C-alpha positions in Angstrom: -25.2 49.2 73.7 -23.7 45.7 73.3 -20.6 45.4 71.1 -20.8 42.7 68.4 -17.8 40.3 68.3 -16.5 40.0 64.7 -16.8 36.6 63.2 -14.0 34.7 61.5 -13.0 36.0 58.1 -13.9 33.6 55.3 -11.0 32.2 53.2 -11.6 32.3 49.5 -10.2 29.2 47.7 -10.7 30.7 44.2 -7.7 30.3 42.0 -6.0 27.7 44.2 -3.9 24.9 42.6 -3.6 21.3 43.7 -0.8 21.1 46.2 -1.4 24.6 47.7 -1.4 24.9 51.5 -3.1 27.3 53.9 -0.5 29.8 54.9 -0.4 32.6 57.4 0.0 36.0 55.8 0.8 38.1 58.9 -0.9 39.7 61.8 -4.5 41.0 61.3 -4.8 39.5 57.9 -6.6 36.3 56.8 -4.6 33.2 55.9 -4.5 32.3 52.2 -3.8 29.3 50.0 -0.3 29.5 48.6 2.2 27.2 46.8 4.6 25.8 49.4 8.0 27.5 49.6 11.3 25.9 50.3 11.5 23.6 47.3 9.7 20.6 48.8 7.9 18.1 46.7 4.1 18.6 46.7 1.6 15.9 45.6 -0.3 16.7 42.4 -2.4 13.7 41.4 -2.7 9.9 41.7 -3.7 7.3 39.1 -4.5 3.6 39.6 -3.5 1.1 36.9 -6.3 -1.3 35.8 -5.1 -3.5 32.9 -3.7 -0.2 31.5 -1.5 -0.2 28.4 0.1 3.1 29.6 0.0 5.7 32.3 0.4 9.4 31.6 0.5 12.8 33.4 -0.1 16.0 31.5 -0.2 19.8 32.1 3.3 20.4 33.3 3.8 24.1 34.2 6.7 26.4 34.0 8.6 27.0 37.3 8.6 23.4 38.5 10.6 20.1 38.5 8.4 17.0 38.4 8.6 13.5 39.8 6.6 10.4 38.9 6.5 7.5 41.3 4.9 4.1 41.0 4.4 1.2 43.5 3.3 -2.4 43.5 2.8 -2.4 39.7 1.8 -5.9 38.6 2.5 -6.7 34.9 0.5 -9.1 32.7 3.6 -10.2 30.7 7.3 -10.3 31.0 8.3 -6.8 29.9 10.6 -3.8 30.2 9.5 -0.2 30.9 9.8 2.6 28.5 8.8 6.2 28.8 8.3 9.3 26.7 8.2 13.1 26.9 5.2 14.9 25.5 5.2 18.4 24.1 2.4 20.9 23.4 -1.0 21.3 24.9 -2.5 18.2 23.5 0.2 16.7 24.0 2.3 15.0 21.3 4.6 12.2 22.6 7.9 12.5 20.9 9.8 9.5 19.4 13.3 10.9 18.6 16.4 12.4 20.2 16.5 10.4 23.4 19.9 9.8 25.0 20.3 7.6 28.1 22.2 5.0 30.1 20.8 2.4 32.5 22.5 -0.3 34.7 20.7 -3.0 36.6 21.6 -6.1 38.7 19.4 -9.2 39.1 20.9 -11.5 41.8 24.6 -11.5 40.8 24.1 -10.7 37.1 24.7 -7.1 36.0 23.4 -5.8 32.7 23.2 -2.4 31.1 21.7 -0.6 28.2 22.6 2.6 26.4 20.6 4.6 23.9 21.8 7.3 21.4 19.2 9.1 19.3 16.7 6.6 20.4 12.9 6.7 20.1 12.2 6.5 23.9 13.8 6.2 27.3 14.4 2.5 28.1 14.2 2.1 31.9 15.3 -1.5 32.7 17.5 -3.8 30.6 15.9 -7.1 31.8 12.3 -8.2 32.1 10.1 -7.0 34.9 8.4 -10.3 35.5 4.9 -11.6 34.7 4.0 -14.1 37.4 1.4 -13.5 40.2 3.1 -11.6 43.0 5.8 -9.9 40.7 5.9 -6.2 41.6 7.8 -3.1 40.5 8.3 0.2 42.4 10.2 3.1 40.9 10.7 6.9 40.5 11.5 9.3 37.7 12.6 12.8 38.4 12.3 15.4 35.5 14.4 18.5 35.9 12.9 21.8 34.7 10.8 20.4 31.8 9.6 23.8 30.7 13.2 24.9 29.8 13.8 25.1 26.0 16.7 22.9 25.5 17.9 19.5 26.8 15.4 18.1 29.3 17.1 15.8 31.8 15.7 13.0 33.9 16.9 10.4 36.4 15.3 7.1 37.6 15.5 4.3 40.0 13.5 1.1 40.3 13.1 -2.2 42.1 11.3 -5.3 40.8 10.5 -8.5 42.6 10.8 -11.2 39.9 9.6 -14.6 41.0 11.4 -16.3 38.1 14.8 -14.7 38.8 14.9 -13.0 42.2 15.1 -9.3 42.8 16.1 -6.7 40.2 17.2 -3.1 40.9 18.6 -0.5 38.6 19.1 3.2 38.0 19.7 5.4 35.0 19.6 8.9 33.5 19.3 10.7 30.2 17.9 13.6 28.3 16.1 14.5 25.2 18.2 16.6 22.9 15.6 18.9 21.4 14.6 22.6 21.8 11.1 21.8 23.0 9.5 22.4 26.4 8.1 19.2 28.0 4.5 19.3 29.1 3.7 15.6 29.7 5.1 12.2 30.6 4.0 8.7 29.5 5.2 5.3 30.7 4.3 2.0 29.1 5.4 -1.7 29.2 7.0 -3.2 26.1 4.6 -6.2 26.3 1.2 -6.8 27.9 -0.3 -4.2 30.3 -0.1 -2.8 33.8 -2.6 -5.0 35.7 -2.6 -3.1 39.0 -0.5 -0.4 40.7 -0.4 3.2 41.9 1.2 6.0 40.0 1.6 9.5 41.6 2.8 12.9 40.3 4.7 15.4 42.5 6.2 18.8 41.7 8.5 21.3 43.4 9.3 25.0 42.7 12.6 25.5 40.9 12.6 29.3 40.9 
């Protein structure tokens, strides 16, 4: 009688979430897809701008911090960036209770902007450029958006502005409202986002 060698056990991907990794579950058991531990950032999704008036990410889940990055964003008009928090499943983008501060430097000129009970977060206090070759790269980190209470975020950015050299800045703020944040939207104050890549990441916070 010939013994039959057991074949490999199949791995069931049912119920996995974007960003899960294949993880060992111990001796004599099959590996499984699990959310990475250790608090590291995991990629969720990517969007490409194409003459877009806005870019948005929805479906924020409890138990995570979120991070939105963008690179090589080419504007069609001289503009500043502004962004909003969305609430609810649809979502609804809120236009009240934003508090923030941002400082930037372009060449040797420093400028700043502060908002109190504003209608949005205002990311950069001087224009992001509109000529061919102007580019902007940046990042926004949103801390525990599912928490009911003040939702805090921080940002950094760098713009290559052909009409006025390089511009860089950083800022932070919060929305003073007892609402869980479920979405994020960024939009220019003028024109659109001709090209560029936007990416969403998340990390466990519990």
